[in-house]
N, C-alpha and C positions, 0 to 999 in steps of 0.2 A: 735562264738556263745555266749560265756560267756560275751564278751564285749557288745553284742546286748542286753542281759538280763540286765546287769548292767546299761547301758545308757537308757534303757526303764524306769528304776526306777528313774534315774536322771531327765528324762523328766517329770515324774509324780511329782517329788518334785518341779519342776518349776511351774507346774499347781497349786499345793497346795499353793506355795508362792504368785502367782498372785491372786488366789482365796481368800486368806486371806487378802491381802493388796491392791488389785486392781492394775490396770495398770496406772501409772502416771510417771511423770518425775523422781521422787526420787526412786520409786520402780524399774523402768527400769535401773537406774544408778547402784543400788545395784545388780540387776540381772546380768548385763553384767560383773560386777566385779567378782562375785562369781560363775557364771556358764560359765566362759570362757572356761574351759576344755571341756564342752559339744560341743561347736562350733568347737573346735580343732578336736574332734572325728568325728563330722558330716562332717568336711572338707575332711576326708578320703573317705567319701561316695559321697559327692557332690563336684566335682572339683571347686576350686575357692572360696568356701564358707569361708574357714579360712582366706584367704587374704582379702575378703570383710569385714569379721567381724573386723579385725584389723583396717581397714580404718574407718568403722562405729564407733568402740569403741573410737578412738581418736577424731573423729569429734563430737561425742555426748558429750564426757567429756569436750572438748573445748567449745562447744556450751553452755553446762550447766554452766561452769565456767564464760564465758563472759556475759551470761544472768543475772548473779547475782553479777558480779564484781563491787566493788565500789573503787573509786580513793583513798580513805583513806587506803584501804588494800594494795594497791601498794606502797604507801608512807611508811606505817609501816613496810613492808617487803622489803624495798629497797635493803638491803644487800643480801637477798636471791635472789632477781631478778638479781642483779649484778653477783652473783656466777653462776646462770643459764645462763646468757648471755655469761659469760666467758667460761663456759663448752660448750655451743653451738658453740662458735667461735673456740674453740680448736677442737671440733668434726668435724667442717667444714674443718679446715686446715688439719687435719688427712686424710680426704678422698679426699682432693684436691691432696695431695701427694700420696695417695693410691686409685685411682679411681676404680670403679667397678659398679655393678648393682645399679642404682639409687633407684629402688624400695626397694632393700634390705637395703640400707643405710638409707632411709627415714623410713622404717618400724622399724629398730633398734632404731633410734633416737626418733621418735614420739611415738611409741607403748611401747617401753621398757624403755627409759631413760627420757621421759617427763611427764609420767602420774602422778608421785608423786608430781611434781611441780604444776600441775593443781589441784590435790587433796587438797593441802594445802589451796588454796583459796576457794575451794568448802566447805571444812570443816569449815574454818574460818567463812564463811557466815552462816552456819547452826547454829552456836552458837549465832546468833543474835535474834533467835526466839525459845523460849522454847517449843512451840507447834510443830514446825518443828523438833527440836532436839529430842523431845520425840518420834515422829514418826520414825525418822531415827534409833533411838536406838532400837525400836521394829523390824525394818527391819533387823538390824545387828544381833540382838540376834537370830532371826529366821534363818537367813542365816548360822550362826555358828552351831546351833543345827542340821540343815540339813546336814552340813559337817560331824558332829560327827555321825549322823545316817547313812550316806552313807559309812562311814568308817566301821561301823558294817556290813553293807550290803556287802561291798567288802570282808570282812573276810569270810562271809557265802558263797559267790559265788566263790571266788578264793582260800580261805584258806590263810594261812600265807606263800604265795609263790610268790607274785608279788609286786615289788617295785613301778612299774609304776601305775599311776592314784592316784590322791589325791582328794577325794570327787568329787565335780563338778568343782573344781578350776583348776586342772592340769590333762592333759591327758597323755602326753609323759613325762616320768621321774617322780621321786618321791621326788625330792629335796625340794619342797614346804612343804612337811609333817613336816620337822624339824622346820622351822621357824613358820609355822602356829600353831604348838603345843604350842610354847611359847607365840605367840601373842594372841591366844585364852585365855591362862591362865592370861596374863597381862590384857586383856580386861575384863575378868570376875572379876578379883580382883578390878579393878578400879571402875566398876559400882556396886560392892558389890552384886553380883548376888545371893548369898545365902540369903541375907536379902530381896531382891526383890521378890523372890519366896518362902520365908520361908522354905528354905532347909538347910540341914547340909553342912558343909564345904567339904564333900565328893564330892560335885558337881564339885569341882576344879580338881578332878581326871579324869573327862570325856575327856579332850583333849588328854590324854594319848593314847586313842584308835586311834587317827589320826596317830601317829608315829608307833604304833604297826602294824597297817594295811599295812604300807609301809615298814616294816622291817628296820626302821632306828635305829641307834645305839647311836648317840650323845645325844638324850634326856634322855637315860638311866642314863647318868652321870650328866646331868645338870638340868633335871626337878625336882628332889628332892630338889636341892639347891634353885631353883626359887620358888618352892612351899613353902619352909621354909620361905623365906623372903617376899613373896607376900601374902601368905594366913595365915600362923601361926603368923607371927609378921609383919604385914604390916605397923604399925605406932608406936607401943610401943617399948621401949628400951629392949634389950635382958638382961636377968639375968641368972645366973648359974642355978637357980631352973627351969626356963622355958626351958632352953636348955636341961637339963636332962630329962624333961618331954616330950619334943616333938622330940628330935633327933631320938628316935626309929621309929617314923613315917617315917622320911626321909630315914633312913637306910632300912626300909622295902620296900619302893618304889624302891630303888636301887637294893635290893636283888631280888625282883620279876622281875624287868626289866632285870637283867642278866639272870635269869633262863628261861625267856620266849623268849629271843632273840637267835635264833639258832646260830648266829655267835659269841656269847659271852660266850659260854660254850663248853667244850671239846667234848661233845656228838653231837654237831650240832643239838640240839633238841629244840623243842618249850617248853619243860619242862626239861631242862638239869640240871646238878649240878652247884653249886656256887663255882667257883674257882677263887679267887682274883688274883692270879699270872697269870693265863691264861688270864684274862680280861686285866690286865695292859700290858702284853706282846703283846696281840693282838692290843691294842690301839696304842702302840708305833710302832709296825710293820706296821699297816695300815697307820699311818700318816707319818712315817719316814723311812720305809723300813727295820727297824731293831728293835729288842726288847732291844738292849743294848744301853743305852744313850751315852756312850763314842764313839760309832761307827757312830753316826749320821753325823758328819762332816768329817769322815775319807775317804770316797770314793769320786772319781772325779765326779760321776754322782749321783745326788740326787734322792730321791724316795718319793712318797706320797705327800699329800697336805702340810703337815707340812714341809717336806724336801724341797718342791718347793719354800718356802719363801726365801731360800738362793739365789734363782735366781734373786730376786729383787736387789741384790747387785752384780750380775754377768749378766748384760743384754746381753752380747755377746752370752751366752748359750741359749737364747731364740730368737736369730736372730736379736737383736737390735744392729747394728754394728757401728753406728755413732751418733752424737749429735742430728741430725734431727729425727732419728728413736727412740732414747731414749725419746725425748721430745714429739713426736706425734704418736709413735707406728706404727704398720703395718696395721691398719684398721681392720674392722670387716668382710669384704666381703669374704676373703680367707677361713676362718674357718666356717663362717655361711653357705656358699654354697658348702663346700668341700664334696667330695664323701668319704672321709676318715672316716667320722663319728665323734664321740665325740672328742672334743678338749683335747688331752692328750699329755704327753711327748712321745718322741720317734721319729723314722725316718719319720713318716707320716707328721709331721709339722716341722721337723728339729730342735727339741728342745732336748737338752741334759738333759734328765730327764726320770725317769721311772714312769708310772702311772698317777694318777690324779694330777691336778694342783690347787693350791689355787686360788680362784676367784680374789684375789689381783694381782696375777701374770698374769692372763688372761686379766684383765683390763689394766695393765701396758703394756702387749704385744700389745693389740689391739688399745688402745687409748693413750698410752704413759704416761709419767710422768705428763704432764699438765692435761690430761683428768682424770687421777687417782686422782690428788690433788683436782681438782674442784668438782669431784663427792663426794669424802670423805668430803669436806668442806660443801657441800649442805646437806649431811646426818647429819653431826654434828650440823649444824645450827638448824635443826628440833629437834634433840635430846636435845639440850641445851635450847630449849623453856620450858622444864619441870621445874617446880618450886619445886617439891618435890625431895629432894636429893637422897633418897633411890631409888625411881623410876628411876631417872636419871641414877644412877649407874647401875641398873639392865638392862635398855634398852641399855646403852652404852656397857656393857659387851656382851650383845646379839649381837649387831652390830659388835663389834670387832671380836667375834668368827665367825660370819657369813662371814665377809669380808676375814679373814685370813685363816680360817680352813674349810670353807664350800662354799656356792654358792652365797653369797652377795644378798640374796633374800629379806631382810627386807624391802627395799624400791623399789626393782625391781619387785617383785611379787605384782600384783595389789591388791589382797585381803589383803595381809600382810601390804602393804603401807597404804591403806585406814584405816585399823583398828588401826594401830600403831599411825598414825597422829590423828585420832579421839580420841584415848585413851589419848594422850598427852594433847589435848585441853580440854577433859572432866575432867582430873585430875586437870587442872589449873582452870577450871570454877567452880567446886564445892568444898566447904570446907566440912569437916566431919560433922559439925554441921547442914548443910543443909539437909532437908529431902530428901530421895531417890526420884528421879524424876519418876512420874508414866508413864507407857507406854501408848501410844495412837495409835489407829488404824483408820486412815482417809482413807477410801477406795477411796475417790475422791480427795485426796490432790494433789494440783498443777495440 
């Protein structure tokens, strides 16, 4: 019942979106990226719809990319193309060694691992026309505010009790809430949203609602730091005077984040006490299975996402027994179609580990060392397109955190990938002295 109410509102936001911007190639592209979770939900009610959507999504994104592709783009990004080709070859070899459902393999490769490759060329072309760029900027800003609005709606309907569902982006699981919180902040800071709408810098606090609605913990620790470097001091050098002036703002964000997250205070309350020792003990126990640092590497069986990183150096414990398996992994079919549920350590998958696994370990297990290396190199290629050093370091830190301590969603989640690549090109395209680009609404564009 609650899901039906929530997704009725999600459908209304899609009507609003198309009513505001019209139905055209670009608005449809942004719609299928940001309303992906709606189709996943509807797939539970209409058999086959979710599978059809994944096919349509890839074909539409591919069609749009090819329809606007220029040979000079392929030449300028030849190293990126080579990395994608090598990743594709490695993925193919992995599944020749580990055959299974062809539809599942294609779905994983085309829908999950290829979208951000296509996005790069789509976004590259957008920056050839300021009119088109301005229109897309309007689409993205509206889509983000709709996600923030839906996070408020989720809290009203579900309370602070449900991790699953992230806006209209994700239906099953809440992992996207972490990366989208940071990506929204990065996007807002790059387009200077407070100047665009003549608002105070408090607008940069709005993305917080996304992770609060999904009960996520990581942003409690990292959001204040990102806020500090992206919003308070995005371009100027730090001074002792300014640090003393603004550090209290950052500390307050952390303080309220701890008190409002039920897992981070002893009372397990949405307004519990602030106990720093409890927070640090919980953080270490969650990630490593123990609150004592010296005990992390003392047990034979690791625990938590952080502890699972040791398995990268002990491939035998995750079932990679020989050179072929280490190089190309076990494939994605077994765990993607398994009835055992979430891919975690333990007897279900024969992995000598307790609890959640780092996404780096999951990639290593499924695609092997070759797939892991090529995927990381493709991601780093995009990140190192950034010309602003501070922004480069911020996005690089976010990527490393996501890869090793979370779900590797930065370039895998479609909304996150599109926004982060767009933000990178936008930051390179505009200098601070350039006036803020006006927003345009072309109801019949393309």
